[in-house]
DRENKOLMAR-108842 format. One record per residue (C-alpha): residue number from 0; residue in one letter; x, y, z. Coordinates in nm, 3 decimals, m for minus. Layout:
BEGIN
(rec NUM; "A"; (X; Y; Z)) ...
REM end
This chain:
BEGIN
(rec 0; "M"; (0.000; 0.000; 0.000)) (rec 1; "K"; (0.140; 0.335; m0.106)) (rec 2; "K"; (0.190; 0.598; 0.160)) (rec 3; "K"; (0.025; 0.933; 0.103)) (rec 4; "L"; (0.277; 1.207; 0.058)) (rec 5; "K"; (0.226; 1.489; 0.303)) (rec 6; "S"; (0.201; 1.831; 0.144)) (rec 7; "K"; (0.466; 2.066; 0.269)) (rec 8; "K"; (0.349; 2.338; 0.506)) (rec 9; "Y"; (0.491; 2.684; 0.461)) (rec 10; "N"; (0.515; 2.965; 0.713)) (rec 11; "F"; (0.252; 3.229; 0.642)) (rec 12; "I"; (0.388; 3.566; 0.524)) (rec 13; "P"; (0.120; 3.837; 0.556)) (rec 14; "V"; (0.094; 4.105; 0.291)) (rec 15; "N"; (0.143; 4.362; 0.565)) (rec 16; "K"; (0.141; 4.398; 0.940)) (rec 17; "P"; (0.205; 4.710; 1.147)) (rec 18; "L"; (0.526; 4.753; 1.340)) (rec 19; "I"; (0.436; 4.843; 1.701)) (rec 20; "T"; (0.736; 4.914; 1.923)) (rec 21; "R"; (0.780; 4.920; 2.298)) (rec 22; "E"; (0.783; 5.300; 2.285)) (rec 23; "D"; (0.446; 5.291; 2.105)) (rec 24; "L"; (0.306; 5.075; 2.386)) (rec 25; "N"; (0.443; 5.314; 2.648)) (rec 26; "Y"; (0.260; 5.604; 2.482)) (rec 27; "L"; (m0.062; 5.402; 2.468)) (rec 28; "N"; (m0.033; 5.288; 2.829)) (rec 29; "K"; (0.024; 5.644; 2.945)) (rec 30; "S"; (m0.301; 5.759; 2.782)) (rec 31; "I"; (m0.492; 5.460; 2.923)) (rec 32; "S"; (m0.358; 5.512; 3.276)) (rec 33; "K"; (m0.470; 5.876; 3.266)) (rec 34; "G"; (m0.815; 5.787; 3.134)) (rec 35; "W"; (m0.772; 5.976; 2.807)) (rec 36; "V"; (m0.919; 5.712; 2.576)) (rec 37; "S"; (m1.192; 5.903; 2.387)) (rec 38; "S"; (m1.153; 6.209; 2.163)) (rec 39; "E"; (m1.103; 6.423; 2.473)) (rec 40; "G"; (m0.740; 6.456; 2.575)) (rec 41; "P"; (m0.413; 6.636; 2.498)) (rec 42; "E"; (m0.263; 6.390; 2.248)) (rec 43; "V"; (m0.499; 6.475; 1.960)) (rec 44; "K"; (m0.385; 6.836; 1.953)) (rec 45; "R"; (m0.026; 6.732; 2.005)) (rec 46; "F"; (m0.045; 6.493; 1.710)) (rec 47; "E"; (m0.201; 6.765; 1.492)) (rec 48; "N"; (0.071; 7.016; 1.583)) (rec 49; "N"; (0.350; 6.766; 1.529)) (rec 50; "F"; (0.206; 6.664; 1.194)) (rec 51; "S"; (0.175; 7.027; 1.080)) (rec 52; "N"; (0.539; 7.084; 1.172)) (rec 53; "F"; (0.642; 6.772; 0.983)) (rec 54; "I"; (0.449; 6.844; 0.661)) (rec 55; "G"; (0.508; 7.219; 0.670)) (rec 56; "N"; (0.144; 7.329; 0.660)) (rec 57; "K"; (m0.009; 7.568; 0.914)) (rec 58; "Y"; (m0.309; 7.360; 1.015)) (rec 59; "S"; (m0.394; 6.994; 1.070)) (rec 60; "V"; (m0.719; 6.821; 1.171)) (rec 61; "A"; (m0.701; 6.462; 1.299)) (rec 62; "V"; (m0.994; 6.242; 1.199)) (rec 63; "S"; (m1.112; 5.881; 1.220)) (rec 64; "S"; (m0.991; 5.759; 0.877)) (rec 65; "G"; (m0.849; 5.862; 0.542)) (rec 66; "T"; (m1.198; 5.828; 0.392)) (rec 67; "A"; (m1.335; 6.062; 0.659)) (rec 68; "A"; (m1.059; 6.310; 0.572)) (rec 69; "L"; (m1.161; 6.301; 0.204)) (rec 70; "E"; (m1.530; 6.351; 0.281)) (rec 71; "I"; (m1.458; 6.645; 0.509)) (rec 72; "A"; (m1.213; 6.799; 0.261)) (rec 73; "I"; (m1.469; 6.784; m0.021)) (rec 74; "K"; (m1.753; 6.925; 0.188)) (rec 75; "S"; (m1.537; 7.204; 0.332)) (rec 76; "L"; (m1.496; 7.347; m0.020)) (rec 77; "K"; (m1.870; 7.430; m0.041)) (rec 78; "L"; (m1.896; 7.335; m0.407)) (rec 79; "K"; (m2.233; 7.351; m0.581)) (rec 80; "K"; (m2.435; 7.056; m0.706)) (rec 81; "G"; (m2.341; 6.990; m1.066)) (rec 82; "D"; (m1.983; 7.112; m1.027)) (rec 83; "E"; (m1.723; 6.873; m1.166)) (rec 84; "V"; (m1.438; 6.710; m0.978)) (rec 85; "I"; (m1.164; 6.526; m1.167)) (rec 86; "I"; (m1.049; 6.203; m0.998)) (rec 87; "P"; (m0.829; 5.905; m1.092)) (rec 88; "N"; (m0.998; 5.612; m1.261)) (rec 89; "F"; (m0.740; 5.387; m1.094)) (rec 90; "T"; (m0.778; 5.444; m0.722)) (rec 91; "I"; (m0.968; 5.326; m0.417)) (rec 92; "I"; (m1.340; 5.399; m0.422)) (rec 93; "S"; (m1.318; 5.657; m0.138)) (rec 94; "N"; (m1.229; 5.933; m0.388)) (rec 95; "A"; (m1.549; 5.884; m0.584)) (rec 96; "M"; (m1.766; 5.829; m0.277)) (rec 97; "A"; (m1.666; 6.161; m0.122)) (rec 98; "V"; (m1.751; 6.348; m0.443)) (rec 99; "L"; (m2.083; 6.176; m0.511)) (rec 100; "K"; (m2.209; 6.224; m0.155)) (rec 101; "E"; (m2.198; 6.600; m0.213)) (rec 102; "G"; (m2.402; 6.579; m0.534)) (rec 103; "L"; (m2.102; 6.663; m0.750)) (rec 104; "N"; (m2.015; 6.521; m1.090)) (rec 105; "I"; (m1.713; 6.300; m1.151)) (rec 106; "K"; (m1.469; 6.320; m1.440)) (rec 107; "L"; (m1.245; 6.013; m1.463)) (rec 108; "V"; (m0.885; 6.019; m1.586)) (rec 109; "D"; (m0.692; 5.707; m1.684)) (rec 110; "C"; (m0.353; 5.629; m1.533)) (rec 111; "N"; (m0.024; 5.627; m1.716)) (rec 112; "I"; (0.127; 5.282; m1.764)) (rec 113; "K"; (0.464; 5.346; m1.595)) (rec 114; "D"; (0.372; 5.451; m1.241)) (rec 115; "W"; (m0.008; 5.412; m1.240)) (rec 116; "N"; (m0.079; 5.772; m1.139)) (rec 117; "M"; (m0.320; 5.992; m1.335)) (rec 118; "D"; (m0.189; 6.101; m1.672)) (rec 119; "I"; (m0.120; 6.476; m1.641)) (rec 120; "F"; (m0.186; 6.540; m2.010)) (rec 121; "E"; (m0.520; 6.362; m1.989)) (rec 122; "I"; (m0.614; 6.575; m1.688)) (rec 123; "E"; (m0.571; 6.891; m1.891)) (rec 124; "K"; (m0.794; 6.751; m2.166)) (rec 125; "K"; (m1.074; 6.680; m1.915)) (rec 126; "I"; (m1.089; 7.031; m1.767)) (rec 127; "T"; (m1.405; 7.228; m1.850)) (rec 128; "K"; (m1.571; 7.543; m1.717)) (rec 129; "K"; (m1.754; 7.321; m1.469)) (rec 130; "T"; (m1.432; 7.175; m1.324)) (rec 131; "K"; (m1.389; 7.314; m0.972)) (rec 132; "A"; (m1.151; 7.067; m0.808)) (rec 133; "I"; (m0.905; 6.786; m0.881)) (rec 134; "I"; (m0.827; 6.501; m0.641)) (rec 135; "A"; (m0.458; 6.428; m0.696)) (rec 136; "T"; (m0.401; 6.079; m0.555)) (rec 137; "H"; (m0.049; 5.941; m0.526)) (rec 138; "I"; (m0.059; 5.572; m0.616)) (rec 139; "Y"; (0.159; 5.295; m0.467)) (rec 140; "N"; (0.517; 5.393; m0.559)) (rec 141; "F"; (0.606; 5.725; m0.718)) (rec 142; "P"; (0.422; 6.051; m0.652)) (rec 143; "L"; (0.188; 6.208; m0.902)) (rec 144; "R"; (0.355; 6.518; m1.045)) (rec 145; "V"; (0.152; 6.757; m0.831)) (rec 146; "D"; (0.421; 7.020; m0.880)) (rec 147; "I"; (0.312; 7.040; m1.244)) (rec 148; "L"; (m0.055; 6.988; m1.164)) (rec 149; "K"; (m0.055; 7.274; m0.915)) (rec 150; "K"; (0.041; 7.517; m1.194)) (rec 151; "I"; (m0.240; 7.381; m1.412)) (rec 152; "C"; (m0.487; 7.429; m1.126)) (rec 153; "R"; (m0.376; 7.787; m1.063)) (rec 154; "K"; (m0.403; 7.868; m1.433)) (rec 155; "N"; (m0.761; 7.737; m1.443)) (rec 156; "K"; (m0.865; 7.851; m1.092)) (rec 157; "I"; (m0.921; 7.494; m0.978)) (rec 158; "I"; (m0.885; 7.368; m0.620)) (rec 159; "L"; (m0.616; 7.103; m0.571)) (rec 160; "I"; (m0.703; 6.829; m0.321)) (rec 161; "E"; (m0.393; 6.621; m0.259)) (rec 162; "D"; (m0.457; 6.263; m0.151)) (rec 163; "A"; (m0.129; 6.161; 0.012)) (rec 164; "A"; (m0.274; 5.862; 0.199)) (rec 165; "E"; (m0.015; 5.620; 0.060)) (rec 166; "V"; (0.295; 5.839; 0.059)) (rec 167; "I"; (0.352; 5.976; 0.408)) (rec 168; "G"; (0.717; 6.081; 0.421)) (rec 169; "Q"; (0.772; 6.080; 0.045)) (rec 170; "K"; (0.933; 6.383; m0.118)) (rec 171; "L"; (0.870; 6.525; m0.462)) (rec 172; "N"; (1.158; 6.748; m0.570)) (rec 173; "N"; (1.269; 6.770; m0.205)) (rec 174; "K"; (0.927; 6.887; m0.084)) (rec 175; "L"; (0.702; 6.652; 0.113)) (rec 176; "C"; (0.396; 6.512; m0.059)) (rec 177; "G"; (0.087; 6.647; 0.111)) (rec 178; "S"; (0.226; 7.000; 0.117)) (rec 179; "Y"; (0.128; 7.084; m0.242)) (rec 180; "G"; (m0.251; 7.080; m0.214)) (rec 181; "D"; (m0.487; 7.361; m0.121)) (rec 182; "I"; (m0.614; 7.095; 0.117)) (rec 183; "S"; (m0.447; 6.756; 0.164)) (rec 184; "I"; (m0.542; 6.429; 0.329)) (rec 185; "F"; (m0.356; 6.135; 0.482)) (rec 186; "S"; (m0.445; 5.790; 0.611)) (rec 187; "F"; (m0.307; 5.609; 0.916)) (rec 188; "Y"; (m0.459; 5.269; 0.844)) (rec 189; "A"; (m0.256; 4.971; 0.966)) (rec 190; "N"; (m0.071; 4.924; 0.636)) (rec 191; "K"; (0.044; 5.284; 0.598)) (rec 192; "Q"; (0.390; 5.425; 0.684)) (rec 193; "I"; (0.265; 5.525; 1.028)) (rec 194; "T"; (m0.051; 5.389; 1.184)) (rec 195; "T"; (m0.309; 5.477; 1.446)) (rec 196; "G"; (m0.503; 5.158; 1.371)) (rec 197; "E"; (m0.763; 5.357; 1.182)) (rec 198; "G"; (m0.723; 5.731; 1.140)) (rec 199; "G"; (m0.653; 6.016; 0.906)) (rec 200; "M"; (m0.539; 6.378; 0.885)) (rec 201; "I"; (m0.639; 6.688; 0.692)) (rec 202; "T"; (m0.378; 6.961; 0.639)) (rec 203; "T"; (m0.405; 7.306; 0.485)) (rec 204; "N"; (m0.267; 7.660; 0.497)) (rec 205; "N"; (m0.618; 7.804; 0.457)) (rec 206; "K"; (m0.770; 7.907; 0.790)) (rec 207; "K"; (m1.129; 7.898; 0.663)) (rec 208; "L"; (m1.089; 7.541; 0.535)) (rec 209; "Y"; (m0.926; 7.448; 0.864)) (rec 210; "E"; (m1.209; 7.591; 1.075)) (rec 211; "K"; (m1.474; 7.429; 0.856)) (rec 212; "S"; (m1.295; 7.093; 0.866)) (rec 213; "K"; (m1.275; 7.106; 1.246)) (rec 214; "S"; (m1.647; 7.178; 1.266)) (rec 215; "L"; (m1.745; 6.903; 1.020)) (rec 216; "R"; (m1.535; 6.650; 1.213)) (rec 217; "N"; (m1.732; 6.721; 1.529)) (rec 218; "L"; (m2.102; 6.727; 1.427)) (rec 219; "C"; (m2.089; 7.101; 1.355)) (rec 220; "F"; (m2.174; 7.193; 1.714)) (rec 221; "G"; (m2.286; 7.555; 1.754)) (rec 222; "K"; (m2.029; 7.812; 1.865)) (rec 223; "Q"; (m2.271; 7.990; 2.097)) (rec 224; "D"; (m2.526; 7.719; 2.178)) (rec 225; "R"; (m2.348; 7.386; 2.154)) (rec 226; "F"; (m2.653; 7.179; 2.060)) (rec 227; "N"; (m2.784; 7.426; 1.805)) (rec 228; "H"; (m2.595; 7.286; 1.507)) (rec 229; "E"; (m2.466; 7.507; 1.225)) (rec 230; "D"; (m2.447; 7.239; 0.952)) (rec 231; "I"; (m2.468; 6.863; 0.899)) (rec 232; "G"; (m2.135; 6.712; 0.993)) (rec 233; "W"; (m2.012; 6.379; 1.127)) (rec 234; "N"; (m1.860; 6.223; 1.431)) (rec 235; "Y"; (m1.527; 6.167; 1.255)) (rec 236; "R"; (m1.314; 6.240; 1.560)) (rec 237; "M"; (m0.984; 6.068; 1.631)) (rec 238; "T"; (m0.947; 5.929; 1.983)) (rec 239; "N"; (m0.675; 6.040; 2.221)) (rec 240; "L"; (m0.563; 5.676; 2.232)) (rec 241; "Q"; (m0.512; 5.669; 1.855)) (rec 242; "A"; (m0.337; 6.005; 1.860)) (rec 243; "S"; (m0.091; 5.890; 2.126)) (rec 244; "L"; (0.013; 5.606; 1.894)) (rec 245; "G"; (0.040; 5.857; 1.608)) (rec 246; "V"; (0.265; 6.086; 1.813)) (rec 247; "S"; (0.497; 5.798; 1.890)) (rec 248; "Q"; (0.509; 5.663; 1.534)) (rec 249; "L"; (0.559; 6.005; 1.373)) (rec 250; "K"; (0.878; 6.048; 1.575)) (rec 251; "R"; (1.043; 5.775; 1.369)) (rec 252; "I"; (0.890; 5.846; 1.028)) (rec 253; "R"; (1.230; 5.905; 0.866)) (rec 254; "S"; (1.364; 5.568; 0.978)) (rec 255; "I"; (1.039; 5.405; 0.862)) (rec 256; "V"; (1.082; 5.555; 0.515)) (rec 257; "R"; (1.441; 5.431; 0.506)) (rec 258; "R"; (1.314; 5.081; 0.589)) (rec 259; "R"; (1.062; 5.105; 0.306)) (rec 260; "H"; (1.344; 5.195; 0.068)) (rec 261; "R"; (1.557; 4.904; 0.190)) (rec 262; "V"; (1.277; 4.650; 0.154)) (rec 263; "G"; (1.178; 4.785; m0.187)) (rec 264; "N"; (1.534; 4.780; m0.315)) (rec 265; "E"; (1.583; 4.418; m0.207)) (rec 266; "Y"; (1.273; 4.317; m0.399)) (rec 267; "F"; (1.370; 4.523; m0.703)) (rec 268; "Q"; (1.717; 4.368; m0.727)) (rec 269; "K"; (1.567; 4.018; m0.719)) (rec 270; "L"; (1.282; 4.083; m0.965)) (rec 271; "K"; (1.423; 4.340; m1.209)) (rec 272; "N"; (1.565; 4.078; m1.449)) (rec 273; "N"; (1.233; 3.899; m1.492)) (rec 274; "K"; (1.127; 4.005; m1.843)) (rec 275; "N"; (0.770; 3.888; m1.786)) (rec 276; "I"; (0.686; 4.160; m1.533)) (rec 277; "Y"; (0.713; 4.535; m1.499)) (rec 278; "I"; (0.826; 4.657; m1.158)) (rec 279; "P"; (0.895; 5.030; m1.110)) (rec 280; "E"; (1.254; 5.135; m1.054)) (rec 281; "T"; (1.391; 5.258; m0.720)) (rec 282; "T"; (1.461; 5.620; m0.813)) (rec 283; "R"; (1.364; 5.886; m1.063)) (rec 284; "S"; (1.501; 6.237; m1.111)) (rec 285; "Y"; (1.217; 6.392; m0.908)) (rec 286; "A"; (1.158; 6.130; m0.636)) (rec 287; "K"; (1.252; 5.803; m0.472)) (rec 288; "N"; (1.010; 5.512; m0.487)) (rec 289; "I"; (0.829; 5.513; m0.149)) (rec 290; "Y"; (0.745; 5.140; m0.183)) (rec 291; "W"; (0.424; 5.172; 0.014)) (rec 292; "V"; (0.352; 4.839; m0.151)) (rec 293; "I"; (0.578; 4.611; m0.355)) (rec 294; "A"; (0.376; 4.622; m0.674)) (rec 295; "F"; (0.431; 4.481; m1.020)) (rec 296; "V"; (0.236; 4.404; m1.337)) (rec 297; "I"; (0.254; 4.088; m1.550)) (rec 298; "I"; (0.335; 4.204; m1.903)) (rec 299; "N"; (0.368; 3.871; m2.087)) (rec 300; "K"; (0.015; 3.758; m2.174)) (rec 301; "N"; (0.151; 3.442; m2.336)) (rec 302; "L"; (0.205; 3.300; m1.987)) (rec 303; "N"; (m0.173; 3.275; m1.953)) (rec 304; "I"; (m0.144; 3.394; m1.594)) (rec 305; "D"; (m0.324; 3.699; m1.458)) (rec 306; "A"; (m0.307; 3.843; m1.106)) (rec 307; "K"; (m0.580; 3.615; m0.967)) (rec 308; "K"; (m0.407; 3.301; m1.092)) (rec 309; "L"; (m0.071; 3.413; m0.957)) (rec 310; "M"; (m0.222; 3.498; m0.619)) (rec 311; "K"; (m0.362; 3.144; m0.593)) (rec 312; "R"; (m0.023; 2.997; m0.678)) (rec 313; "L"; (0.158; 3.213; m0.421)) (rec 314; "I"; (m0.082; 3.155; m0.131)) (rec 315; "A"; (m0.007; 2.783; m0.168)) (rec 316; "Y"; (0.342; 2.877; m0.048)) (rec 317; "G"; (0.202; 3.084; 0.239)) (rec 318; "I"; (0.259; 3.413; 0.055)) (rec 319; "Q"; (m0.032; 3.652; 0.098)) (rec 320; "T"; (m0.081; 3.909; m0.177)) (rec 321; "R"; (m0.335; 4.172; m0.282)) (rec 322; "P"; (m0.476; 4.261; m0.623)) (rec 323; "F"; (m0.461; 4.613; m0.765)) (rec 324; "F"; (m0.753; 4.853; m0.732)) (rec 325; "W"; (m1.053; 4.783; m0.954)) (rec 326; "P"; (m1.103; 5.084; m1.188)) (rec 327; "M"; (m1.386; 5.327; m1.121)) (rec 328; "H"; (m1.545; 5.296; m1.465)) (rec 329; "K"; (m1.609; 4.927; m1.398)) (rec 330; "Q"; (m1.760; 4.965; m1.051)) (rec 331; "K"; (m2.103; 4.802; m1.034)) (rec 332; "V"; (m2.240; 5.061; m0.792)) (rec 333; "F"; (m2.160; 5.348; m1.028)) (rec 334; "K"; (m2.314; 5.180; m1.329)) (rec 335; "E"; (m2.635; 5.069; m1.159)) (rec 336; "K"; (m2.703; 5.322; m0.884)) (rec 337; "Y"; (m2.527; 5.650; m0.956)) (rec 338; "K"; (m2.531; 5.627; m1.337)) (rec 339; "I"; (m2.206; 5.825; m1.367)) (rec 340; "N"; (m2.054; 5.886; m1.708)) (rec 341; "T"; (m1.792; 5.616; m1.754)) (rec 342; "S"; (m1.742; 5.663; m2.126)) (rec 343; "G"; (m1.387; 5.697; m2.248)) (rec 344; "N"; (m1.069; 5.500; m2.300)) (rec 345; "Y"; (m0.931; 5.352; m1.979)) (rec 346; "K"; (m0.713; 5.077; m2.128)) (rec 347; "N"; (m0.425; 5.129; m1.883)) (rec 348; "S"; (m0.646; 5.100; m1.575)) (rec 349; "E"; (m0.817; 4.794; m1.721)) (rec 350; "Y"; (m0.488; 4.619; m1.793)) (rec 351; "I"; (m0.312; 4.678; m1.463)) (rec 352; "S"; (m0.623; 4.596; m1.258)) (rec 353; "K"; (m0.624; 4.253; m1.422)) (rec 354; "Y"; (m0.250; 4.184; m1.424)) (rec 355; "G"; (m0.121; 4.379; m1.123)) (rec 356; "L"; (m0.069; 4.269; m0.763)) (rec 357; "Y"; (0.149; 4.347; m0.466)) (rec 358; "L"; (0.365; 4.136; m0.238)) (rec 359; "P"; (0.431; 4.129; 0.138)) (rec 360; "S"; (0.595; 4.450; 0.255)) (rec 361; "S"; (0.583; 4.461; 0.635)) (rec 362; "L"; (0.846; 4.685; 0.788)) (rec 363; "D"; (0.997; 4.389; 0.973)) (rec 364; "I"; (1.002; 4.148; 0.680)) (rec 365; "K"; (1.328; 3.952; 0.670)) (rec 366; "S"; (1.571; 3.924; 0.379)) (rec 367; "N"; (1.529; 3.546; 0.367)) (rec 368; "Q"; (1.151; 3.594; 0.333)) (rec 369; "I"; (1.202; 3.840; 0.047)) (rec 370; "K"; (1.433; 3.591; m0.125)) (rec 371; "F"; (1.180; 3.310; m0.078)) (rec 372; "I"; (0.897; 3.524; m0.223)) (rec 373; "C"; (1.102; 3.642; m0.522)) (rec 374; "D"; (1.222; 3.289; m0.596)) (rec 375; "K"; (0.862; 3.171; m0.611)) (rec 376; "V"; (0.750; 3.464; m0.830)) (rec 377; "N"; (1.040; 3.412; m1.069)) (rec 378; "S"; (0.986; 3.036; m1.090)) (rec 379; "I"; (0.614; 3.075; m1.168)) (rec 380; "L"; (0.657; 3.364; m1.411)) (rec 381; "K"; (0.935; 3.223; m1.626)) 
REM end
């Protein structure tokens, strides 16, 4: 009788996990011991001030998530129903949600094929007299050229909303991303450069936008009579507990970014010679790759392997991965419920959403794990 061969078990490598240090725990314990666990407490303001100093903007408003930050940013602009907002076609759905909730119209722009950010030239083509704002989202690796886009916005009197959720600590021409927008947003979700579990931040140099954002975050309580509300806002407050973690993590943001560069470079060196994939380089003239995620796109269709098939192959080795964003023009909710105009050519978004994925990129991932992952990718995609 033949013995059944036991399938080999592999150690699970998560796509991402936050790095929480002993110092982080000390900050959290201090807030807990003092009873500052809700949105009341000194750490929220401290985190806001520290973040303003880091980014170089005058004002910051801490909120409950990056999505909350986007919704507040859009509403603070007081745009009129029917006004147009240009957004990326290749992005997370939060961009579109924030715009649609305010009764505004969306204009979609396809990504370029080399770094997956919005195509600047296509943005210019989409601008009309109804265009009042542009959400400039930095995607995955290299920053969108918001230095160029800012000039286009000024020329056309358009508000620039900079979505820097994925690029905390990244510089564009030696200036931090998130400092270019008229109003900018960040996310502190568990897979971001710094985390507060859930959380986000709005930054601006405009005092009126700052005051409005603060009010919207906190149910728009009345200035004279607290419970006589001035507008419809949200409870999008960040807790003191979250902020204490943010204060601690922000202190080491530069070392975190260096770790991202190290991890990304190790991956790049081991995958760059695979002719069946495209993986962005480590450096360009205007920026370093932030490597928020270790992303690549399969470019050889003859392999008959798309992202979904590759993900199934890799998880068999314990390697967790994630697919790319699904493009906005293909979202079921927009086609059936909101009936937004999705006409146009979005071939780049369509291709990378089918053939793109990203690999484990935890800050404490080991070199032997990176080698193991790359060996498996290269052996499958050969």
